[in-house]
Each structure stands twice: as structure tokens, then as C-alpha cells.
KERO-623409 format. One record per residue (C-alpha): residue number from 0; residue in one letter; x, y, z. Coordinates in Angstrom, 1 decimal, m for minus. Layout:
! residues N
<node NUM 'a' <X Y Z>>
...
! end
This chain:
! residues 256
<node 0 'x' <1.2 103.8 64.5>>
<node 1 'x' <1.1 100.1 62.7>>
<node 2 'x' <0.3 99.5 59.1>>
<node 3 'x' <m3.2 98.0 59.4>>
<node 4 'x' <m3.8 100.9 61.7>>
<node 5 'x' <m3.3 103.3 59.4>>
<node 6 'x' <m5.1 101.2 56.4>>
<node 7 'x' <m8.0 100.9 58.7>>
<node 8 'x' <m7.9 104.8 59.9>>
<node 9 'x' <m7.6 105.9 56.3>>
<node 10 'x' <m10.7 103.9 55.2>>
<node 11 'x' <m12.6 104.8 57.9>>
<node 12 'x' <m12.5 108.6 57.2>>
<node 13 'x' <m15.0 108.2 54.8>>
<node 14 'x' <m13.8 110.2 51.9>>
<node 15 'x' <m12.0 107.2 50.0>>
<node 16 'x' <m14.0 104.2 49.2>>
<node 17 'x' <m10.7 102.5 48.2>>
<node 18 'x' <m7.1 103.3 48.7>>
<node 19 'x' <m4.2 103.6 45.9>>
<node 20 'x' <m0.7 102.2 46.5>>
<node 21 'x' <2.0 103.0 43.8>>
<node 22 'x' <5.4 101.2 43.2>>
<node 23 'x' <8.5 102.4 41.9>>
<node 24 'x' <12.3 100.9 41.5>>
<node 25 'x' <14.5 102.9 43.2>>
<node 26 'x' <17.4 104.2 41.0>>
<node 27 'x' <15.1 104.2 38.1>>
<node 28 'x' <15.7 106.0 36.0>>
<node 29 'x' <17.5 107.7 38.5>>
<node 30 'x' <16.9 108.8 42.7>>
<node 31 'x' <16.1 112.3 41.5>>
<node 32 'x' <13.2 111.4 39.5>>
<node 33 'x' <12.0 108.9 42.4>>
<node 34 'x' <12.1 112.2 44.5>>
<node 35 'x' <9.9 114.0 42.0>>
<node 36 'x' <7.6 111.1 41.2>>
<node 37 'x' <6.8 110.6 45.0>>
<node 38 'x' <6.2 114.1 45.3>>
<node 39 'x' <3.6 113.9 42.3>>
<node 40 'x' <1.9 110.8 43.8>>
<node 41 'x' <1.5 112.4 47.3>>
<node 42 'x' <0.0 115.3 46.1>>
<node 43 'x' <m2.4 113.2 44.4>>
<node 44 'x' <m3.8 111.5 46.8>>
<node 45 'x' <m1.6 108.5 47.1>>
<node 46 'x' <m2.1 106.4 50.1>>
<node 47 'x' <1.0 104.0 50.3>>
<node 48 'x' <4.3 103.5 48.3>>
<node 49 'x' <6.0 100.8 47.8>>
<node 50 'x' <9.3 101.0 46.9>>
<node 51 'x' <11.4 98.6 45.4>>
<node 52 'x' <15.1 97.9 45.9>>
<node 53 'x' <16.5 96.5 43.0>>
<node 54 'x' <17.6 92.6 42.6>>
<node 55 'x' <19.4 91.3 39.8>>
<node 56 'x' <16.6 88.3 39.5>>
<node 57 'x' <13.4 89.8 40.0>>
<node 58 'x' <11.6 87.0 39.5>>
<node 59 'x' <7.8 87.8 40.3>>
<node 60 'x' <8.1 91.1 37.9>>
<node 61 'x' <7.4 91.7 34.5>>
<node 62 'x' <9.8 92.9 31.7>>
<node 63 'x' <9.0 96.5 32.4>>
<node 64 'x' <10.2 96.1 36.2>>
<node 65 'x' <12.9 93.5 35.6>>
<node 66 'x' <14.6 96.0 32.9>>
<node 67 'x' <14.0 98.5 35.7>>
<node 68 'x' <15.8 96.8 38.0>>
<node 69 'x' <18.7 95.9 35.4>>
<node 70 'x' <19.2 99.5 34.8>>
<node 71 'x' <18.9 100.9 38.1>>
<node 72 'x' <21.9 98.3 39.0>>
<node 73 'x' <23.4 99.3 36.1>>
<node 74 'x' <24.0 103.0 36.9>>
<node 75 'x' <25.2 102.2 40.2>>
<node 76 'x' <22.2 102.0 42.6>>
<node 77 'x' <23.0 100.2 46.1>>
<node 78 'x' <21.1 99.2 49.2>>
<node 79 'x' <22.8 101.7 51.1>>
<node 80 'x' <21.5 104.7 48.7>>
<node 81 'x' <18.2 103.2 48.6>>
<node 82 'x' <18.2 103.0 52.7>>
<node 83 'x' <19.6 106.7 52.5>>
<node 84 'x' <16.8 107.7 50.1>>
<node 85 'x' <14.2 105.9 51.9>>
<node 86 'x' <15.0 108.0 55.3>>
<node 87 'x' <14.8 111.4 53.2>>
<node 88 'x' <11.5 110.7 51.7>>
<node 89 'x' <10.0 109.1 55.1>>
<node 90 'x' <10.8 112.5 56.8>>
<node 91 'x' <9.3 114.2 53.8>>
<node 92 'x' <6.1 112.6 53.4>>
<node 93 'x' <3.4 111.4 56.2>>
<node 94 'x' <2.1 108.4 54.2>>
<node 95 'x' <3.3 104.9 54.6>>
<node 96 'x' <6.1 103.9 52.8>>
<node 97 'x' <7.1 100.0 52.4>>
<node 98 'x' <9.8 98.4 50.8>>
<node 99 'x' <9.6 95.4 48.1>>
<node 100 'x' <12.8 93.2 47.1>>
<node 101 'x' <14.2 89.9 47.7>>
<node 102 'x' <15.3 87.8 50.4>>
<node 103 'x' <18.7 87.7 49.3>>
<node 104 'x' <19.1 91.9 49.7>>
<node 105 'x' <18.3 91.3 53.4>>
<node 106 'x' <20.4 88.3 53.8>>
<node 107 'x' <23.5 89.8 51.8>>
<node 108 'x' <22.7 93.1 54.2>>
<node 109 'x' <22.4 91.5 57.4>>
<node 110 'x' <18.7 90.5 58.3>>
<node 111 'x' <18.3 91.8 61.7>>
<node 112 'x' <20.6 94.8 60.8>>
<node 113 'x' <18.2 95.7 57.5>>
<node 114 'x' <15.0 95.1 60.0>>
<node 115 'x' <16.8 97.8 62.6>>
<node 116 'x' <17.5 100.8 60.5>>
<node 117 'x' <14.0 100.0 58.4>>
<node 118 'x' <12.7 100.8 61.4>>
<node 119 'x' <14.5 103.8 62.4>>
<node 120 'x' <13.7 105.2 58.8>>
<node 121 'x' <10.2 104.6 59.3>>
<node 122 'x' <9.4 101.6 56.9>>
<node 123 'x' <6.1 100.5 57.7>>
<node 124 'x' <5.9 96.8 55.8>>
<node 125 'x' <8.1 94.3 54.2>>
<node 126 'x' <7.2 92.4 50.8>>
<node 127 'x' <9.5 89.9 50.1>>
<node 128 'x' <8.0 87.5 47.3>>
<node 129 'x' <10.7 85.0 47.1>>
<node 130 'x' <10.2 84.0 51.4>>
<node 131 'x' <7.6 81.6 51.9>>
<node 132 'x' <6.6 81.3 55.7>>
<node 133 'x' <8.3 77.9 55.8>>
<node 134 'x' <11.6 79.9 55.6>>
<node 135 'x' <11.3 82.7 57.1>>
<node 136 'x' <11.2 81.8 60.9>>
<node 137 'x' <14.1 84.6 61.8>>
<node 138 'x' <12.2 87.0 59.5>>
<node 139 'x' <8.9 86.9 60.9>>
<node 140 'x' <10.5 87.1 64.5>>
<node 141 'x' <12.1 90.1 63.6>>
<node 142 'x' <8.9 91.8 61.8>>
<node 143 'x' <7.1 91.2 65.1>>
<node 144 'x' <10.1 92.5 67.1>>
<node 145 'x' <10.8 95.4 65.0>>
<node 146 'x' <6.8 96.3 64.4>>
<node 147 'x' <7.5 95.9 61.0>>
<node 148 'x' <4.5 94.3 58.7>>
<node 149 'x' <5.3 91.0 56.6>>
<node 150 'x' <2.9 91.4 54.0>>
<node 151 'x' <2.5 87.8 52.4>>
<node 152 'x' <0.8 87.3 48.7>>
<node 153 'x' <m2.2 85.5 47.7>>
<node 154 'x' <m2.4 84.2 44.0>>
<node 155 'x' <m5.4 82.8 42.5>>
<node 156 'x' <m4.2 79.4 42.7>>
<node 157 'x' <m3.8 79.7 46.6>>
<node 158 'x' <m6.1 77.4 48.0>>
<node 159 'x' <m8.0 78.4 51.3>>
<node 160 'x' <m5.9 76.9 53.5>>
<node 161 'x' <m3.1 78.0 51.6>>
<node 162 'x' <m4.5 81.4 52.2>>
<node 163 'x' <m5.2 80.7 55.9>>
<node 164 'x' <m1.4 79.8 56.6>>
<node 165 'x' <m0.4 83.0 54.6>>
<node 166 'x' <m2.9 84.9 56.6>>
<node 167 'x' <m1.5 84.0 60.2>>
<node 168 'x' <2.1 85.3 58.9>>
<node 169 'x' <1.2 88.3 57.4>>
<node 170 'x' <0.7 92.1 59.0>>
<node 171 'x' <m1.1 94.8 57.7>>
<node 172 'x' <m2.9 93.6 54.4>>
<node 173 'x' <m2.4 91.0 52.0>>
<node 174 'x' <m1.1 91.3 48.5>>
<node 175 'x' <m3.7 89.7 46.0>>
<node 176 'x' <m2.1 88.8 43.0>>
<node 177 'x' <m4.9 89.1 40.3>>
<node 178 'x' <m3.5 86.5 38.3>>
<node 179 'x' <m1.0 84.2 37.7>>
<node 180 'x' <2.4 85.0 36.0>>
<node 181 'x' <4.4 88.2 36.6>>
<node 182 'x' <3.6 92.4 37.0>>
<node 183 'x' <2.7 94.0 33.9>>
<node 184 'x' <0.0 92.5 31.7>>
<node 185 'x' <m3.1 94.1 31.8>>
<node 186 'x' <m5.5 91.6 34.1>>
<node 187 'x' <m9.2 90.8 32.7>>
<node 188 'x' <m12.2 90.9 35.5>>
<node 189 'x' <m14.6 88.5 35.3>>
<node 190 'x' <m16.4 86.3 37.3>>
<node 191 'x' <m13.6 83.7 38.0>>
<node 192 'x' <m11.5 87.1 39.7>>
<node 193 'x' <m14.4 88.0 41.5>>
<node 194 'x' <m14.9 84.0 42.9>>
<node 195 'x' <m11.0 84.6 43.8>>
<node 196 'x' <m11.8 87.6 45.7>>
<node 197 'x' <m14.6 86.5 47.6>>
<node 198 'x' <m12.3 83.5 48.4>>
<node 199 'x' <m9.5 86.0 49.5>>
<node 200 'x' <m12.1 87.6 51.7>>
<node 201 'x' <m13.5 84.4 53.2>>
<node 202 'x' <m10.0 83.5 54.2>>
<node 203 'x' <m8.2 86.8 56.2>>
<node 204 'x' <m9.4 89.6 58.3>>
<node 205 'x' <m6.5 91.9 57.0>>
<node 206 'x' <m7.3 94.8 54.6>>
<node 207 'x' <m6.9 93.4 51.0>>
<node 208 'x' <m4.7 95.1 48.1>>
<node 209 'x' <m5.3 94.3 44.3>>
<node 210 'x' <m2.3 94.4 42.0>>
<node 211 'x' <m0.9 93.1 38.8>>
<node 212 'x' <m2.2 94.9 35.8>>
<node 213 'x' <m3.9 97.4 37.3>>
<node 214 'x' <m3.7 100.8 35.4>>
<node 215 'x' <m7.0 102.5 34.5>>
<node 216 'x' <m9.4 104.6 36.2>>
<node 217 'x' <m12.0 101.5 35.1>>
<node 218 'x' <m9.8 99.1 37.0>>
<node 219 'x' <m9.9 100.8 40.5>>
<node 220 'x' <m13.6 101.3 39.9>>
<node 221 'x' <m14.3 97.8 39.5>>
<node 222 'x' <m12.4 96.7 42.6>>
<node 223 'x' <m13.9 99.2 44.7>>
<node 224 'x' <m16.1 97.4 46.9>>
<node 225 'x' <m14.4 94.1 46.4>>
<node 226 'x' <m10.7 95.1 48.1>>
<node 227 'x' <m9.3 97.6 50.0>>
<node 228 'x' <m6.3 98.8 48.4>>
<node 229 'x' <m5.6 99.0 44.5>>
<node 230 'x' <m2.0 98.9 43.9>>
<node 231 'x' <m0.6 100.5 40.4>>
<node 232 'x' <2.9 99.7 39.4>>
<node 233 'x' <4.0 99.2 35.7>>
<node 234 'x' <1.5 101.7 34.3>>
<node 235 'x' <3.2 104.8 36.1>>
<node 236 'x' <6.6 103.8 35.2>>
<node 237 'x' <6.0 103.6 31.6>>
<node 238 'x' <4.3 106.9 32.0>>
<node 239 'x' <7.4 108.2 33.3>>
<node 240 'x' <9.4 107.1 30.6>>
<node 241 'x' <7.1 108.2 27.8>>
<node 242 'x' <5.6 111.4 29.5>>
<node 243 'x' <7.7 112.6 32.0>>
<node 244 'x' <7.5 113.3 35.8>>
<node 245 'x' <4.6 115.5 34.9>>
<node 246 'x' <2.4 113.1 33.7>>
<node 247 'x' <2.1 111.5 36.8>>
<node 248 'x' <0.0 113.9 39.1>>
<node 249 'x' <m2.9 113.9 36.4>>
<node 250 'x' <m2.8 110.4 36.3>>
<node 251 'x' <m3.2 109.6 39.7>>
<node 252 'x' <m5.8 112.1 40.3>>
<node 253 'x' <m7.7 111.1 37.6>>
<node 254 'x' <m7.7 107.0 39.3>>
<node 255 'x' <m10.9 108.1 41.3>>
! end
């Protein structure tokens, strides 16, 4: 089943007014911890998980995730290790998994080789923040060939025209960055944000995911009715570092 169909089906069941997507950096602090965190997330109702393949210059990420990328690389995580881990995880859990990374990872691995293996693994989508549509002809052609959704990003600075261009290249859902800048800092929800979400909704027919600074039940409640997916990233990384894996399940369960 395609990613968009899986999202539509999950929303149509009626037991959830908004879906949850979480993010983790593979290899930070270890693959074993990743494995246990993912199990906690799935058991407590996460609907999609975004697995980040570490990169040395993660330009869209804030300091917490940048540090996690650096430490994972220093500890020896490799693209091959990430792919092998993802194969294990998709076989163990029935929710959609996506890869988030930067284009140089695909380029050095071999773009079509990466797509082919990701499809074999069961990955449903790619989020590549540093690849604009104008430079992604091969990437988007391979997305179509291998049935892996390219998820593009709206920003508060995106014009309606640009949103429509991005939507035309995206599949699965649109990732709406809740504010300008990088990940990690708390987002303020106000009329300006609401107007931005209305522009997002008006310029795509795809489901909307909102990330950057989403960290509390109050945030998820506020997004309900405005977005289809709330994305939790930095908060869970900090939670594991400060309180351990066992804190993840209760946190996720308490988000809605």
C-alpha cells in the first residue's frame, strides 16, 4: 500500500483525530537503544516513524539532532548499518517507516541502488531537505519507479505558487515546517501560524504533517483539526538522554 493510502486509511478509522510521527537518529546513542525506543513508540500508538541516516552536515537540524548525527558517526554508524537495521525494524513492526537524510548520502551510495534496497526493505518514503525539485529529476523519476514517496517541505516563507510546485512533486504527505529556522526550538502557535496552515491546506490536496518544536500534548491538541500528522523529534531524543528508554512509552501515550 502506498504511503498516502496508509495515512488516509489510518485517519478514516476514526479512532485518531491526528496521527503521530516520530523521528530518531540511527546509531544514536546506539542501534540497540534505537530498537528499544522504536518498540516503545509503536506499542504506545505512533503511526509513522522517520529514521534519520546520519550525515556530517545536517543543515535543517538544530543543535540536539546535529550532535546526535555527529556522535552516531563518531561511534561508527554507516549507511550499510542503517539499511540493515531498517530491514530488521520494518520486518518487526507494521507501521510505515521513512528515511530522512541528505542527498549526498544517496549520491555516494548510488541513487538507484539506494532506492532499490529501500524498496526491498519496505521503506515508504524519503525526506531529503536539501534537494529542491529543480535539482531532483533523477530522484523523482526513481521515486515513481520504485514506489517510494518523496516528501517535500513547506516553510512559512513559501509562497502559494511555490507550495503548489512542491505539492506537484511530493507524494504521501507534505511536511510543514512550523517556523523558520532549524529543528528543536519550541514553536509559538498564533494567528500567523494559523494563516500559514490555511495557506498549506489551500495549496495541496496531500495530508499535512507539522514538525519543528512539537513537544507537548498541548501542541498536538492545537494541531488537531489543522494538520493530519504531528511530528515529534528533538523531544524524544532529549527524553532518552535524560530519563532513559523507559520514559518514551508514557510520553507518547500522553500526547493524545
